[in-house]
N, C-alpha and C positions, 0 to 999 in steps of 0.2 A: 460565664466561665467557659472557655474554649476547651473542647475535649482533647485528651492527650493520646488516646489509643484509637485505632481504626481497623477496619477489616481490609485485608489486601491478599491478592493471589501472588504467591512467592515461588519462583523457580529454584529448586535445589539441584535437580539433575533431570536427564531425560526421563519422562514418564513419572516425575516426582514434582508435581505442582501442588502447593498447599495453600488453602485459604486459612489465614491465621491472623492473629492480632499483631499489628505493627505500630510503631510510634508515628504519630501525626508529624509530618515534616515541618520545619520552621524555616523562615527566611534567614539566609546567611550572607546575603550580598544586597547592596542597595538597589541593584537592578533586577532583583528577583520578584516573582509573582507567585502567589499561592492560589491554586484553583481547586474548587470543589467539583469533582468529576460528575457529570450528568449522564454521559453515554460513552462507551468505549467498544469498538469493534474488535473481533478476533481476526487476525490476519494470517495469511498463508505462512509467513515467516514465523509467526508464533507457533503454528502447528509443527513446522520443521524443528523448532527448538524443543517442543514438547516430545515429539516422536523420536528425533534423532540428534538432538542438540548435544553439546553447545556449538552454535555456528557464530552468531554475533555476541552471545552472552560471554562476558569475561570470566574465565575460570583459572585460578592459580595465580593470577596477577590482576591488579585493578585496572580498569579502563582509564587511559590517560586524562580524559576530560571529566568523567563522572567521579573518578577516584574510588569506585566501588567494584566489587566482584561478587560472583554468586555466593550465597543466595541473593537474588534480586527480584524486585517487584516488576511484573510484566505489564504490557498494555501500552501501545503507542498510537492507536487511532482513536483520538478522543476529543471531546469538547466538554466545557463546563462553565462555571461561574467564578469570576475573580472574587476572592474573599479577603485578600490582603495584598498590599503592594509595598515594595521597598521604597525608601525615601527618594531615590533618583529615577523612579519609573515614570516615563512620560507617555508610553504607547496606550496604556489602558488604565482604568480606575476600578475601584471596588464596585461590584454590581454588574460590570460588563460581562456579556456572554462571549466566550472565546473558543476558537479552535486552536489546537496545539500543533505546531510544526515540530516534530520530535527529533530533528537532526541535531546530533552532538557534533560540533565542529568548532575550531578555535574561535573564541569570541572575546570581546572586551567592551565594557561600558554599554551593554545592551545592544550590541550589533555583532553579526558575524564578521570575521576579519577577511576571509577570502571571497572574491567575487563568485567563483564556482565552489561554494562552500561544501557541496556534496561530494567533492572529489578529494577532500583531505585524506591523507593516509591514516588519520586518527578517527575516521568516520565512525560514529556510533549513533544509537537511537535511544532517546528517553523511553524507558519501558522495555529495552532489550539489553542495554549496556550499563545498567545501574543508574542511580540518581533519582529513583522513583519511577512511577508508571501509572497508567490509566486504569489498571485493574485494582484500584484502591479508592477510598473515599476522598482523599486529598492528595495533591502532589504539588511540588514546587519546581519552577524552571525559570530561566532567564527571560526577560521581556522580549528578547529577539525571537523567541519561539512561540509567542502568542499573537493571534490575529483576531481582531474584533469581528464577531459574526454579524452580518446584516440582520435586521429585525425579521425579515421574511424567512430566514432559515432556522429550522428547529435544531435542538442539540443533536438529535440523531443524524440530521443532515450534516451537521458540523463534524460528526465522527466519521463521515464518509469522505471528507475533504482529503485526508491523507491517501487513501487508495486511489481516489480520483486524480490526485496530483501525479501519481505514478503513470497512469494512463495518458494524461494530458502532456506530461513531459516527454513520454515516449513518442507521441504523435508530433509534438513540436520539434523534437530533435531529428525526426525523420525528414525525408525529402518530399513527403506527400504534399501535393497542391490540390486546391479545390477542383473537383471533377475527376480526380484519380480513383483507382481501385485499390482495395487493400484486403488482405486476409489476416485473420487473427486466429492463431493456433492455441486453443485452450480458452474456454469460456467460464472460468472461475471468476471470482470478484475482480481481479485486475484485468482479465480479458474482457469482461463486460464493461469495465470502466474505459478500456481502450476503444471498444466499439462506440461508446458514447462520445469520447473525444474525437473519434474519426467523423462522427456525424456533425459535431460542432465545427470541425475543420473543413467540411464540405466534400467528404469522400462520396463519389457517385455510386460505387458498388462496394459493399462490405460483406465479406464471406467469413463465416466462423467455422472452425474445425473442432469438433467436440464429440465425445462418446456418451457422456451422461445425459439421459433423457431430460432431466429437470433443467440442466444447464443449456441443452439444445433449445428447449422451449423458451428459456429466458432470452437467449441470444436472438431467437426469431422474433420474440415480442419487441425487442429493441430495434428490429429492422434489418438484422443480418440474414443473409442466405446461408443456411446451415448445411454442412457436409459432415457425414458420420464416417470416419475412416474404418469402422468395422463393416460398413455396408459398401463403400466405394473406395477405390484408390484415390486418396485425397488429392495427390498431385495431378493425376490425369483429369479428375473432375474439375479442379480449379483452372487448369490450363484450358479446358474446353469451355467452361462457363465464362471465363474472362477473355476469351479470344486470344490465347497465346501467353497468358501469364499476368499476374497482378503487378502493379507498380511497387507496392510495399507489402512485405509480410512481417507480422509481429509474432515472435515466438514467446509464449507465455506459459509453457508447461515445465521446462527444465528436463525434458526427456530427449536423450540423444537422437533417436530416430526422427523425432519431430523437428529437430533443428535442420536435418536434411530435407524433410518435407517442405519446410518453410523456404529454404534456399531454392529448391527446385520449383516452387510454385510461382516464383517471380519471372518476368520476362528478361530478355537480354538487357543489361543496364539497370535492372531492378535492384531493390534494396531489401535486406532483411535486418530487422531491429530485434536484438535479443534483450528481453525484458526480465526473464526469470533468473532467480538465483540457483546455482547448480550445486548438487551434492557430489558430483564426480566429473570425469572428463567426457568430452564428446568428440567424435571425429567426423570429418567430411573430406571429400576429395577437392583439393584446392583448384583443380582445373574447372570445377563447376562454378567457381568465382571467376577464374582467369579468362576462360575461353568465351564466357558470356559477358565479361566486364561487369559482373555484379558487385555489389557492396554489402558488407556485413558490419554492423556496429552494435555496441552495447550501450545501455543506459543504466544508471543507478539512481533510484529515488527521484529527486526533483530539486529544483532551486528556483527562487523568485517566482513561484507560480501559484501560491495560495490565493492571492487576490483574483487572479484570472479564473481559478476554479470556482470561487464564490460568486463571481459575476455570471459565469455560465450556469451555476446552480440556480441563480435568481431567474435565469431565462428558461429553466425547466430541464436542464441536462443533469445527469447523475442523480436521478430521483431516489430518495430513500425507499419509496413504495415499490420501486422496481428491484431493489437490491436486498432489502432486509427480510429474512425469512423467519427469524426467531428473536425474541427478546427474553433475557433471563436475568435473575438476580446474581450478584457476585458469588453468593454462597453455593450456587449450582454450577459454577464455571467448568469444573473438571468433567463431570458426567454429561451435563446438558450442553456444554460448550465444546471443549476440546475433543472429547470422545465422540460426540455427535458428529462433528465435522470430519473426523477421521473415518467414521463408519457409515455416514449417510451423505452421499454425494448430491442429494436433493437440497441440502442446505447451501445457501450462498453466503450471506453475511449474517452472523449472529451478533447482536448488540447486547453488551453487558451493562446493566444499570446498577452502579454501586450504591 
């Protein structure tokens, strides 16, 4: 007899996340897959939704793809085991261990419709935009969103594929070539994943700009040269250390002043990649782009990159033991998860085990 109720973390409003009983979801489409969640990470965007949301969470009108609006189940960085498949599913079978690619984008018959499916105006995320989420015991999604985990990768490692995908997509979309130098502004989870992606891409020098002691230590352990903007002028220090500026800067903080630091840390002709999601406007002097022929570009999420992340993980990049600082049960997610991350910058990635 399969259970009909499960525990889930449900977002009602900013600062109102409730762990409560929810209905176990059922398959509604022959291309859907039901997953028993084994591990789900708490993401920076989850924190934004909790502290100052709604940002991606649909309120007042349902999301066009999920058909749901708040209250919604959260959690989009997760892995688990397939427990049921629709009649037309071909990518996975019951018993497979899978990582979830949570992007909601127009899809049909088990496949995304757009080549650059992360750029749809209807972009959403499973676990942010309705349709279920990883902070629950079970969740259902289309087979186009599941990727079979290699045997060598744990469920916890599988839950890190999503944030690693952001870092790898950022580096792959940049102009960085093997042997180049790079600066990463912000060494939270995505910043650290970007450092790992830069190592995989062959960056010869990697600098990390960060104020938190715990995060500075993590970045250094991963091989970055750390600059603390409380102690030094970050731009001057970067210009000096790199001999005139880095090839590519990655902005991963969402802080307006930091965007300017990133821009000024690159040499003439250099590039700044903006990775963070912003809560407000940021300004810069366009001449700082124009007169130095610099480039600035944005990236959102990832596309067609989970297989590459898993292959790099098998080589030893993006290791869970370097990123995960805490493991908690779902019942403790508010106090030991969200509040801990807001108040304790020594936490990097907290994994929830439903």
